[in-house]
DOLO-636914 format. One record per residue (C-alpha): residue number from 1; residue in three letters; y negated, x negated, z. Coordinates in Angstrom, 3 decimals, decimal comma. Layout:
// DOLO-636914
<NUM "ALA" <Y X Z>>
...
***
This chain:
// DOLO-636914
<1 "MET" <-29,407 -13,885 -51,869>>
<2 "LEU" <-32,233 -11,642 -50,531>>
<3 "ILE" <-29,969 -8,545 -50,826>>
<4 "THR" <-27,235 -10,364 -48,956>>
<5 "LYS" <-29,533 -11,356 -46,151>>
<6 "THR" <-30,909 -7,787 -45,949>>
<7 "ARG" <-27,422 -6,283 -45,680>>
<8 "ALA" <-26,454 -8,786 -42,956>>
<9 "PHE" <-29,632 -7,940 -41,012>>
<10 "LEU" <-29,012 -4,199 -41,352>>
<11 "SER" <-25,346 -4,641 -40,243>>
<12 "ALA" <-26,379 -6,673 -37,213>>
<13 "GLY" <-29,017 -4,024 -36,332>>
<14 "PHE" <-26,425 -1,187 -36,750>>
<15 "LEU" <-23,960 -3,007 -34,393>>
<16 "ALA" <-26,721 -3,599 -31,819>>
<17 "ALA" <-27,582 0,097 -31,946>>
<18 "LEU" <-23,991 1,062 -31,432>>
<19 "LEU" <-23,676 -1,290 -28,447>>
<20 "GLY" <-26,862 0,003 -27,018>>
<21 "CYS" <-25,640 3,628 -27,328>>
<22 "ALA" <-22,232 2,853 -25,844>>
<23 "ALA" <-21,503 4,247 -22,434>>
<24 "PRO" <-22,221 1,817 -19,581>>
<25 "ARG" <-19,171 0,038 -18,212>>
<26 "VAL" <-18,043 1,591 -14,983>>
<27 "ALA" <-17,976 -0,899 -12,126>>
<28 "LEU" <-14,901 -0,900 -9,949>>
<29 "VAL" <-14,163 -2,124 -6,484>>
<30 "PRO" <-11,625 -4,951 -6,569>>
<31 "GLU" <-8,179 -3,936 -5,153>>
<32 "ILE" <-8,442 -6,630 -2,478>>
<33 "SER" <-12,021 -7,419 -1,513>>
<34 "PRO" <-12,558 -9,206 1,811>>
<35 "PRO" <-13,334 -8,464 4,537>>
<36 "LEU" <-10,070 -6,485 4,940>>
<37 "ILE" <-9,432 -4,198 7,875>>
<38 "GLN" <-6,429 -2,659 9,659>>
<39 "GLU" <-7,304 0,769 11,080>>
<40 "GLU" <-5,439 3,671 12,644>>
<41 "VAL" <-5,690 6,790 10,530>>
<42 "PHE" <-3,274 9,151 12,172>>
<43 "ALA" <-1,078 9,520 15,264>>
<44 "TRP" <2,222 11,396 15,213>>
<45 "THR" <4,190 12,374 18,314>>
<46 "GLY" <7,848 12,631 17,488>>
<47 "GLU" <10,850 10,744 16,143>>
<48 "VAL" <10,449 9,625 12,581>>
<49 "ALA" <13,802 9,326 10,786>>
<50 "GLY" <14,156 5,653 9,974>>
<51 "ASN" <10,399 5,104 10,151>>
<52 "ALA" <10,425 5,548 6,432>>
<53 "LEU" <7,174 6,368 4,600>>
<54 "PHE" <7,013 7,686 0,943>>
<55 "PRO" <4,445 8,881 -1,567>>
<56 "CYS" <4,521 12,610 -2,349>>
<57 "ALA" <2,398 15,250 -4,013>>
<58 "GLU" <0,630 15,815 -0,698>>
<59 "GLY" <-0,233 12,167 -0,189>>
<60 "ILE" <1,848 10,164 2,268>>
<61 "GLY" <4,956 11,693 3,859>>
<62 "TRP" <7,686 10,965 6,359>>
<63 "VAL" <10,659 12,920 7,869>>
<64 "ASP" <10,613 14,006 11,474>>
<65 "ALA" <14,141 13,786 12,792>>
<66 "SER" <13,938 17,318 14,254>>
<67 "GLY" <14,050 18,664 10,678>>
<68 "ARG" <10,774 18,740 8,692>>
<69 "ILE" <8,847 16,702 6,170>>
<70 "VAL" <5,339 15,808 7,477>>
<71 "THR" <2,433 14,719 5,342>>
<72 "TRP" <-1,005 13,113 5,663>>
<73 "ASN" <-3,689 13,302 3,054>>
<74 "PRO" <-5,537 9,977 2,499>>
<75 "GLU" <-8,325 11,675 0,539>>
<76 "LYS" <-9,157 14,205 3,271>>
<77 "LYS" <-8,118 11,719 6,036>>
<78 "ALA" <-6,343 14,634 7,737>>
<79 "ALA" <-2,833 15,947 8,293>>
<80 "GLY" <-1,366 17,848 5,390>>
<81 "ARG" <1,230 20,612 5,231>>
<82 "THR" <4,742 20,340 6,650>>
<83 "TRP" <7,980 21,465 5,016>>
<84 "PRO" <10,817 22,729 7,259>>
<85 "LEU" <14,320 21,512 6,520>>
<86 "PRO" <17,548 23,499 7,132>>
<87 "PHE" <18,897 20,864 9,536>>
<88 "ALA" <17,931 17,891 11,806>>
<89 "VAL" <18,039 14,660 9,910>>
<90 "GLY" <20,655 12,189 11,071>>
<91 "GLU" <20,128 9,039 8,994>>
<92 "THR" <17,330 7,077 7,352>>
<93 "PRO" <16,374 9,069 4,190>>
<94 "PHE" <17,262 7,447 0,864>>
<95 "ARG" <14,508 7,444 -1,676>>
<96 "GLN" <14,491 6,527 -5,358>>
<97 "GLY" <11,448 7,425 -7,479>>
<98 "ASP" <10,331 10,980 -6,742>>
<99 "PHE" <13,486 12,069 -4,973>>
<100 "LEU" <14,695 11,909 -1,414>>
<101 "ALA" <18,287 12,290 -0,094>>
<102 "LEU" <18,607 13,698 3,438>>
<103 "LYS" <21,698 14,060 5,614>>
<104 "SER" <22,309 16,486 8,447>>
<105 "GLN" <22,904 15,269 11,964>>
<106 "ALA" <25,620 17,795 12,723>>
<107 "GLU" <27,773 17,975 9,579>>
<108 "ASP" <28,380 16,436 6,141>>
<109 "GLN" <25,567 18,254 4,465>>
<110 "TRP" <23,086 16,653 2,042>>
<111 "LEU" <19,801 17,767 0,570>>
<112 "VAL" <17,976 16,258 -2,409>>
<113 "PHE" <14,219 16,851 -2,179>>
<114 "ASP" <11,739 16,591 -5,059>>
<115 "LEU" <8,616 14,842 -3,753>>
<116 "ALA" <6,574 15,492 -6,864>>
<117 "ARG" <7,016 19,253 -6,582>>
<118 "MET" <7,639 19,371 -2,853>>
<119 "GLU" <10,774 21,495 -3,136>>
<120 "VAL" <14,563 21,269 -2,647>>
<121 "ARG" <16,182 20,111 -5,880>>
<122 "PHE" <19,847 20,684 -4,866>>
<123 "ALA" <22,146 20,684 -1,838>>
<124 "LEU" <25,711 19,358 -1,383>>
<125 "ARG" <28,413 19,530 1,237>>
<126 "ASP" <31,529 17,487 2,214>>
<127 "LEU" <30,707 14,348 0,219>>
<128 "GLN" <32,325 11,921 2,682>>
<129 "ALA" <29,748 9,427 1,419>>
<130 "LYS" <29,751 5,991 3,024>>
<131 "GLN" <26,817 4,731 1,053>>
<132 "ILE" <24,178 6,419 -1,172>>
<133 "LEU" <23,482 4,174 -4,186>>
<134 "GLY" <20,987 6,135 -6,230>>
<135 "LEU" <19,606 9,528 -7,290>>
<136 "ASP" <17,383 11,204 -9,863>>
<137 "ARG" <16,570 14,866 -10,550>>
<138 "ASP" <20,121 15,749 -11,648>>
<139 "HIS" <22,476 13,060 -10,258>>
<140 "LEU" <23,567 11,561 -6,971>>
<141 "VAL" <25,547 8,270 -6,986>>
<142 "TYR" <27,496 7,169 -3,857>>
<143 "TRP" <30,509 5,321 -2,634>>
<144 "ASP" <33,023 7,246 -0,569>>
<145 "GLY" <34,976 4,229 0,667>>
<146 "GLU" <37,558 4,274 -2,101>>
<147 "ASN" <35,745 5,507 -5,197>>
<148 "LEU" <32,521 5,149 -6,974>>
<149 "VAL" <31,217 8,736 -7,410>>
<150 "VAL" <28,610 10,259 -9,698>>
<151 "TYR" <27,646 13,870 -9,012>>
<152 "SER" <25,965 15,550 -11,985>>
<153 "ARG" <24,362 19,026 -11,958>>
<154 "LEU" <24,410 19,031 -15,757>>
<155 "GLU" <28,232 18,928 -16,178>>
<156 "PRO" <30,759 21,688 -15,483>>
<157 "ALA" <33,098 19,160 -13,846>>
<158 "GLY" <30,296 18,169 -11,533>>
<159 "ILE" <31,913 15,050 -9,884>>
<160 "PHE" <33,142 11,885 -11,652>>
<161 "ARG" <35,116 9,204 -9,794>>
<162 "TRP" <36,124 5,648 -10,481>>
<163 "PRO" <38,504 3,783 -8,097>>
<164 "ALA" <36,560 0,775 -6,808>>
<165 "ALA" <38,092 -1,873 -4,650>>
<166 "GLU" <34,685 -3,494 -4,018>>
<167 "LYS" <33,218 -3,074 -0,600>>
<168 "LYS" <29,678 -4,145 -1,382>>
<169 "PHE" <27,401 -2,058 -3,660>>
<170 "PHE" <23,741 -2,505 -4,394>>
<171 "ASN" <21,527 -0,323 -6,532>>
<172 "CYS" <21,443 1,962 -9,577>>
<173 "HIS" <19,256 2,304 -12,646>>
<174 "PHE" <18,926 5,616 -14,515>>
<175 "SER" <18,193 6,262 -18,155>>
<176 "PRO" <18,694 9,338 -20,340>>
<177 "GLU" <21,935 7,958 -21,830>>
<178 "ARG" <23,579 6,032 -18,932>>
<179 "ILE" <23,561 5,033 -15,318>>
<180 "LEU" <23,923 1,343 -14,342>>
<181 "ILE" <25,555 0,684 -11,022>>
<182 "MET" <26,013 -2,761 -9,509>>
<183 "SER" <28,504 -4,040 -6,978>>
<184 "SER" <28,947 -7,663 -5,925>>
<185 "SER" <31,425 -8,363 -8,738>>
<186 "HIS" <30,833 -5,712 -11,432>>
<187 "LEU" <28,240 -3,767 -13,312>>
<188 "PHE" <29,463 -0,194 -13,885>>
<189 "VAL" <28,071 1,587 -16,900>>
<190 "PHE" <28,363 5,419 -16,621>>
<191 "ARG" <27,923 7,209 -19,944>>
<192 "GLN" <26,452 10,591 -19,356>>
<193 "ARG" <27,493 12,119 -22,653>>
<194 "ASP" <31,148 11,861 -21,851>>
<195 "GLY" <31,304 11,084 -18,128>>
<196 "LYS" <33,096 7,810 -18,608>>
<197 "PHE" <32,829 4,614 -16,553>>
<198 "GLN" <32,851 1,172 -18,123>>
<199 "PRO" <33,260 -1,700 -15,591>>
<200 "LEU" <31,809 -5,042 -16,724>>
<201 "PRO" <32,711 -8,145 -14,689>>
<202 "LEU" <29,633 -10,125 -13,721>>
<203 "PRO" <29,576 -13,841 -14,791>>
<204 "VAL" <28,827 -14,788 -11,158>>
<205 "GLU" <28,908 -12,904 -7,815>>
<206 "ALA" <25,734 -10,888 -7,114>>
<207 "ALA" <23,870 -11,285 -3,812>>
<208 "ALA" <21,305 -8,441 -4,134>>
<209 "GLY" <20,195 -5,522 -6,293>>
<210 "PHE" <19,138 -5,913 -9,929>>
<211 "LEU" <16,129 -5,337 -12,091>>
<212 "CYS" <16,738 -3,592 -15,466>>
<213 "GLN" <14,589 -4,362 -18,442>>
<214 "GLY" <16,041 -2,847 -21,672>>
<215 "GLU" <19,431 -4,383 -22,365>>
<216 "PHE" <19,026 -7,032 -19,757>>
<217 "ILE" <19,312 -7,079 -15,998>>
<218 "TYR" <18,027 -9,737 -13,570>>
<219 "PHE" <19,796 -10,378 -10,284>>
<220 "GLY" <20,320 -13,054 -7,601>>
<221 "SER" <23,732 -14,706 -7,432>>
<222 "SER" <25,605 -16,034 -4,481>>
<223 "GLN" <25,236 -19,482 -5,984>>
<224 "ARG" <21,417 -19,738 -5,545>>
<225 "GLN" <20,599 -18,572 -9,033>>
<226 "LEU" <18,502 -15,987 -10,785>>
<227 "VAL" <20,632 -14,643 -13,589>>
<228 "LYS" <19,557 -12,842 -16,750>>
<229 "TYR" <22,540 -10,868 -18,010>>
<230 "SER" <23,064 -8,692 -21,124>>
<231 "TRP" <25,134 -5,618 -20,342>>
<232 "ARG" <25,475 -4,810 -24,022>>
<233 "GLU" <26,991 -8,170 -24,872>>
<234 "ASN" <28,564 -8,641 -21,468>>
<235 "LYS" <27,295 -12,239 -21,037>>
<236 "SER" <24,470 -14,112 -19,329>>
<237 "ALA" <21,419 -15,225 -21,266>>
<238 "TRP" <20,492 -17,905 -18,747>>
<239 "LYS" <20,685 -18,885 -15,032>>
<240 "LEU" <17,793 -20,346 -13,159>>
<241 "ARG" <18,713 -22,596 -10,177>>
<242 "LEU" <16,907 -21,827 -6,936>>
<243 "GLY" <16,532 -23,615 -3,653>>
<244 "GLN" <17,946 -20,712 -1,651>>
<245 "ASN" <19,894 -17,535 -2,334>>
<246 "LEU" <17,971 -14,645 -3,842>>
<247 "GLU" <18,867 -11,714 -1,454>>
<248 "ARG" <16,001 -9,456 -2,530>>
<249 "GLN" <15,757 -7,396 -5,648>>
<250 "PRO" <13,489 -8,931 -8,414>>
<251 "PHE" <10,629 -6,866 -9,816>>
<252 "ILE" <8,136 -7,025 -12,706>>
<253 "SER" <4,491 -7,895 -12,083>>
<254 "GLY" <2,412 -8,078 -15,288>>
<255 "ASN" <4,699 -9,492 -17,930>>
<256 "ALA" <6,840 -11,720 -15,576>>
<257 "ILE" <9,620 -11,391 -13,073>>
<258 "VAL" <8,713 -12,042 -9,460>>
<259 "ILE" <11,381 -13,179 -7,023>>
<260 "ALA" <11,421 -14,202 -3,304>>
<261 "PRO" <14,434 -16,397 -2,327>>
<262 "ALA" <15,623 -16,617 1,293>>
<263 "ASP" <12,827 -19,010 2,237>>
<264 "ASN" <9,021 -18,849 2,178>>
<265 "ASN" <8,548 -19,315 -1,589>>
<266 "VAL" <7,490 -16,684 -4,192>>
<267 "LEU" <8,163 -17,481 -7,804>>
<268 "ARG" <6,908 -15,984 -11,065>>
<269 "VAL" <9,371 -16,419 -13,898>>
<270 "ASN" <9,057 -15,546 -17,594>>
<271 "GLY" <11,698 -13,958 -19,824>>
<272 "ARG" <12,992 -17,358 -20,964>>
<273 "GLY" <13,788 -18,454 -17,458>>
<274 "SER" <10,829 -20,825 -16,878>>
<275 "VAL" <8,845 -20,846 -13,613>>
<276 "ARG" <5,277 -20,097 -14,566>>
<277 "TRP" <3,827 -20,332 -11,022>>
<278 "TRP" <5,017 -20,492 -7,409>>
<279 "LEU" <3,447 -20,103 -3,973>>
<280 "ALA" <4,637 -21,344 -0,629>>
<281 "LEU" <3,854 -18,646 2,026>>
<282 "HIS" <2,934 -19,415 5,647>>
<283 "SER" <6,171 -17,836 6,875>>
<284 "ILE" <9,248 -15,934 5,757>>
<285 "PRO" <8,742 -12,362 4,547>>
<286 "GLN" <9,879 -9,660 6,943>>
<287 "PHE" <10,347 -7,030 4,206>>
<288 "ASP" <10,784 -6,933 0,479>>
<289 "LEU" <7,588 -7,879 -1,480>>
<290 "LEU" <5,426 -4,898 -2,252>>
<291 "PRO" <4,022 -4,695 -5,817>>
<292 "MET" <0,437 -3,375 -6,048>>
<293 "ALA" <-1,815 -2,780 -9,022>>
<294 "ASP" <-3,245 -6,288 -9,160>>
<295 "HIS" <-1,536 -8,039 -6,245>>
<296 "VAL" <1,775 -8,477 -4,449>>
<297 "ALA" <1,769 -7,950 -0,693>>
<298 "ALA" <4,045 -10,036 1,609>>
<299 "PHE" <4,504 -9,007 5,294>>
<300 "LEU" <5,406 -12,261 7,065>>
<301 "LEU" <7,316 -12,920 10,293>>
<302 "ASN" <4,335 -14,829 11,703>>
<303 "GLY" <2,283 -11,496 11,766>>
<304 "GLU" <0,319 -12,024 8,656>>
<305 "ILE" <-0,012 -10,103 5,408>>
<306 "THR" <-0,509 -12,277 2,356>>
<307 "PHE" <-1,962 -10,627 -0,809>>
<308 "ILE" <-0,913 -12,690 -3,835>>
<309 "ASP" <-3,046 -12,569 -7,010>>
<310 "PHE" <-0,861 -14,025 -9,804>>
<311 "ARG" <-3,552 -13,695 -12,446>>
<312 "ARG" <-6,126 -15,796 -10,513>>
<313 "ARG" <-3,347 -17,801 -8,714>>
<314 "GLY" <-4,860 -17,158 -5,338>>
<315 "GLU" <-4,089 -15,489 -2,009>>
<316 "THR" <-5,846 -13,494 0,667>>
<317 "VAL" <-4,478 -13,443 4,242>>
<318 "LEU" <-4,933 -10,864 6,912>>
<319 "LYS" <-3,671 -11,175 10,527>>
<320 "MET" <-1,903 -7,963 11,621>>
<321 "ASN" <-2,455 -6,151 14,874>>
<322 "GLY" <1,158 -5,362 15,826>>
<323 "ARG" <4,443 -5,298 13,825>>
<324 "PRO" <5,434 -2,464 11,484>>
<325 "THR" <8,369 -0,464 12,709>>
<326 "GLY" <9,561 0,257 9,153>>
<327 "MET" <9,136 -0,673 5,536>>
<328 "PRO" <5,386 -0,449 4,590>>
<329 "LEU" <4,169 1,669 1,694>>
<330 "VAL" <1,648 0,937 -1,112>>
<331 "TYR" <-0,520 4,002 -1,809>>
<332 "GLN" <-3,714 3,861 -3,954>>
<333 "HIS" <-4,577 0,182 -3,484>>
<334 "ASP" <-3,832 0,369 0,303>>
<335 "LEU" <-0,932 -0,472 2,572>>
<336 "TYR" <0,370 1,979 5,171>>
<337 "PHE" <2,872 1,473 7,940>>
<338 "PHE" <3,803 2,766 11,391>>
<339 "LEU" <3,208 1,081 14,693>>
<340 "ALA" <5,249 2,491 17,638>>
<341 "THR" <3,708 2,935 21,116>>
<342 "GLU" <6,003 4,840 23,571>>
<343 "GLU" <6,671 8,199 21,880>>
<344 "THR" <3,774 8,005 19,421>>
<345 "GLN" <3,876 6,732 15,818>>
<346 "ARG" <0,480 5,377 14,787>>
<347 "LEU" <-0,076 5,311 11,040>>
<348 "GLN" <-2,047 2,255 9,993>>
<349 "ARG" <-4,078 1,545 6,838>>
<350 "VAL" <-4,658 -1,977 5,618>>
<351 "GLY" <-7,094 -2,526 2,755>>
<352 "ASN" <-10,750 -2,923 1,876>>
<353 "ARG" <-13,470 -2,127 4,277>>
<354 "TYR" <-15,690 0,603 2,999>>
<355 "GLY" <-19,096 1,695 4,388>>
<356 "LEU" <-22,010 0,256 6,292>>
<357 "GLU" <-22,235 -2,538 8,806>>
<358 "LEU" <-25,286 -2,673 11,162>>
<359 "THR" <-26,499 -5,627 13,232>>
<360 "MET" <-29,623 -6,252 15,373>>
<361 "ASP" <-31,394 -9,507 16,204>>
<362 "PRO" <-31,803 -10,007 19,173>>
<363 "GLU" <-28,444 -8,566 19,922>>
<364 "ARG" <-28,797 -7,279 23,502>>
<365 "THR" <-32,265 -7,459 25,097>>
<366 "LEU" <-35,333 -6,061 23,170>>
<367 "TRP" <-38,752 -6,368 24,805>>
<368 "LEU" <-41,853 -4,323 24,150>>
<369 "GLY" <-43,983 -5,948 21,494>>
<370 "GLU" <-41,214 -8,285 20,358>>
<371 "PRO" <-40,117 -7,901 16,717>>
<372 "ALA" <-36,538 -6,754 16,122>>
<373 "THR" <-34,643 -7,385 12,795>>
<374 "PHE" <-32,007 -4,926 11,707>>
<375 "SER" <-29,572 -5,834 8,967>>
<376 "ILE" <-27,716 -3,240 6,813>>
<377 "LEU" <-24,761 -4,427 4,812>>
<378 "ALA" <-22,772 -2,218 2,399>>
<379 "HIS" <-19,116 -3,035 2,006>>
<380 "ASN" <-17,483 -2,029 -1,350>>
<381 "LEU" <-19,935 0,761 -2,068>>
<382 "LEU" <-20,880 1,110 -5,749>>
<383 "GLY" <-24,614 1,316 -6,409>>
<384 "PRO" <-25,492 2,420 -2,847>>
<385 "ARG" <-28,967 3,894 -2,106>>
<386 "LEU" <-29,780 2,781 1,402>>
<387 "ARG" <-32,056 4,474 3,908>>
<388 "ALA" <-32,916 3,653 7,547>>
<389 "ASP" <-34,464 5,804 10,267>>
<390 "ILE" <-35,365 4,790 13,835>>
<391 "ARG" <-35,576 7,702 16,302>>
<392 "ASP" <-36,567 7,801 19,926>>
<393 "ALA" <-34,704 9,563 22,800>>
<394 "GLU" <-36,336 12,904 21,884>>
<395 "GLY" <-35,165 12,602 18,240>>
<396 "GLN" <-38,573 11,924 16,789>>
<397 "THR" <-38,771 9,527 13,830>>
<398 "VAL" <-40,828 6,456 14,634>>
<399 "LEU" <-39,988 4,554 11,443>>
<400 "ALA" <-38,276 5,494 8,124>>
<401 "LYS" <-37,689 3,419 4,981>>
<402 "ASP" <-35,856 3,841 1,722>>
<403 "PHE" <-34,501 0,691 0,142>>
<404 "GLY" <-33,258 2,099 -3,121>>
<405 "VAL" <-30,114 0,657 -4,772>>
<406 "ALA" <-29,021 -2,379 -2,844>>
<407 "ASP" <-25,914 -3,896 -1,169>>
<408 "ARG" <-27,882 -5,202 1,765>>
<409 "ALA" <-31,240 -4,633 3,414>>
<410 "ALA" <-33,290 -5,835 6,374>>
<411 "LEU" <-35,778 -3,874 8,497>>
<412 "VAL" <-38,240 -5,497 10,893>>
<413 "TRP" <-39,756 -3,308 13,673>>
<414 "ILE" <-42,106 -3,940 16,606>>
<415 "PRO" <-41,618 -1,310 19,315>>
<416 "GLY" <-44,778 0,234 20,777>>
<417 "ARG" <-43,273 1,682 23,865>>
<418 "ALA" <-40,178 1,310 26,053>>
<419 "GLY" <-37,169 3,631 25,996>>
<420 "MET" <-33,877 4,387 24,278>>
<421 "TYR" <-33,791 4,325 20,519>>
<422 "ARG" <-31,184 4,613 17,742>>
<423 "LEU" <-31,148 3,318 14,140>>
<424 "GLN" <-29,513 5,710 11,698>>
<425 "ALA" <-28,494 4,130 8,376>>
<426 "SER" <-27,094 6,031 5,403>>
<427 "ALA" <-25,781 5,095 1,966>>
<428 "ALA" <-25,249 7,363 -0,923>>
<429 "ALA" <-22,946 5,539 -3,511>>
<430 "LEU" <-21,043 6,352 -6,665>>
<431 "ASN" <-17,641 6,128 -4,948>>
<432 "ARG" <-18,407 7,440 -1,450>>
<433 "ASN" <-21,166 8,084 1,130>>
<434 "ASP" <-21,427 6,644 4,594>>
<435 "GLU" <-23,546 6,835 7,753>>
<436 "LYS" <-23,733 4,523 10,741>>
<437 "GLU" <-25,694 4,571 13,997>>
<438 "LEU" <-26,834 1,853 16,329>>
<439 "SER" <-28,268 2,577 19,847>>
<440 "PHE" <-30,453 0,183 21,731>>
<441 "GLN" <-33,000 0,007 24,513>>
<442 "VAL" <-36,501 -1,404 24,641>>
<443 "PHE" <-37,672 -2,838 27,982>>
<444 "ASP" <-41,243 -3,168 29,212>>
<445 "PRO" <-41,660 -6,460 31,088>>
<446 "ARG" <-44,549 -5,130 33,126>>
<447 "GLU" <-42,363 -2,370 34,621>>
<448 "ILE" <-39,726 -4,888 35,512>>
<449 "PHE" <-42,349 -7,170 37,116>>
<450 "LEU" <-43,737 -4,254 39,188>>
<451 "ASN" <-40,180 -3,297 40,301>>
<452 "TRP" <-39,549 -6,908 41,441>>
<453 "TYR" <-42,953 -7,007 43,214>>
<454 "PHE" <-42,390 -3,788 45,200>>
<455 "TYR" <-38,886 -4,892 46,004>>
<456 "PHE" <-39,902 -8,168 47,570>>
<457 "LEU" <-42,928 -6,445 49,177>>
<458 "TRP" <-40,943 -3,761 51,007>>
<459 "SER" <-37,606 -5,373 51,529>>
<460 "PRO" <-38,629 -7,457 54,633>>
<461 "GLU" <-39,695 -4,335 56,582>>
<462 "GLU" <-36,501 -2,528 55,582>>
<463 "ARG" <-34,530 -5,310 57,148>>
***
């Protein structure tokens, strides 16, 4: 018994030593941590093709209609490089994954651009394409008005056609073996090994694009349903009845399917067709829902952005300043979109507020000999070391204090003489550094009294 207790004690001590030697857990800033801000980060003078933003190797990019790809670097907070194109762009660029399809204004010429490598992947001419449906590094799928067409750079034949009487096509899904293409009435399976099409009639008419998960696809039907359909067995697994039509493509968030019917509801559905949670938004979404790392963002017609946290079943709302001119973009836990003012496109960032906030009490008038309290608040800075310096008009330091590691600090100061002063606060944090400055004036009541006295003394004679 004594040996058993000794072994247990030694084991517990060994585990405690291991835990003590383990690396400290790295603290992270939550993806959405109020207060949120909307700020302008860049202004572009020109015509943006379709007001479309996309992620690329250089950061955030867009296409200037005159014929170039423009970038902005969120890390450096500055304009990046530009890539000239061989033609002026005539239509809204089509993007899927890391690839962009661009069409010339003047002629039937197409360019597929690789956004990961920032280079032209391939170029095509005389497609007569009515609608681009999908693309990847080696394929371009489109409808020419009569045929469903797959162009492949990997095959000697190059172009594969299938006569399609449908007039309404949606989206594509690419895998190494096949390409899935959906119309309103069929799912077309294109086998890459032999270039053959297999049309599969859908069990119910589709109303929007589909989500592919293995052998199953999820799509909204024209009969107010979410349908789970097996393309291998060519039959539906289940149909979930909805209050309105699902006219937006479903997507996966966590381990569930998220849908937004044509009303103000957002639903989270599991793989068995059961609604796990739903949220009624304050208005109808203006765009498709935007999946983020931990949230889903909804841009509403009432001018709000709602960030939905499905894990905690909560929401955070931000009132927008202006309406986006095109589909917003999620990039590194932030949202970006354009606001148009005359001929200028103003790139906006919506997300967490980072840095210092300074306040002074009293706010406006500070008298000689009266104490003033300065508050320093750090927003979303990890382990910030705070410091405050008060300097006079000549730049001489009249008070300095280090606060060490803190998220907030207060400084009380009694001015000894009148004049202009400024408080300079700085924070050195693990994730970023910041500095802020607050200018203020100290008044001497005796000087004001003398000015009033001499004014009333001499003003009668002047009259």
